[in-house]
C-alpha positions, 0 to 999 in steps of 0.5 A: 510448513512455513516457520512461524518467525518468517510468517511473523516478519512478513506480516509485520512488513505487510502492516508497515507497508499498509501504514506507508500506503496510508501516509502516501494517500494522506499526502495528497491532501497537502500541496507539494507534499509529493515533491518533498524528499520524503514524498519522493522516497515514499513514492518510490516504494508505493507507486510500483505497487499502485501501478498494478491497479492502473486498470482502475480509472478515477471516478469523475476524474478526481476520486482515485480508487486504486489505494482502496483496491491496494488496501484490500489486496494487502489485507487479503495477503495478510489473511492468507498468510495467517491462514497458512500457519 
């Protein structure tokens, strides 16, 4: 059995990572946001995870569905984590 404290910590980390992913996606609305210090540092955390979904190609060359798939996988991970307890 996984200790409850460990599960709680991992669940919070997944939630924080989800929020970081939301911020990273919203940064695309602001020109030059990815080139700021914050954007580069956040990109170092988020881009490796998004690269797992590189097989998903943008629709019409503009609409990127990789973040949607990333959110779904994070939600499934959180659900499975709670289910294990």
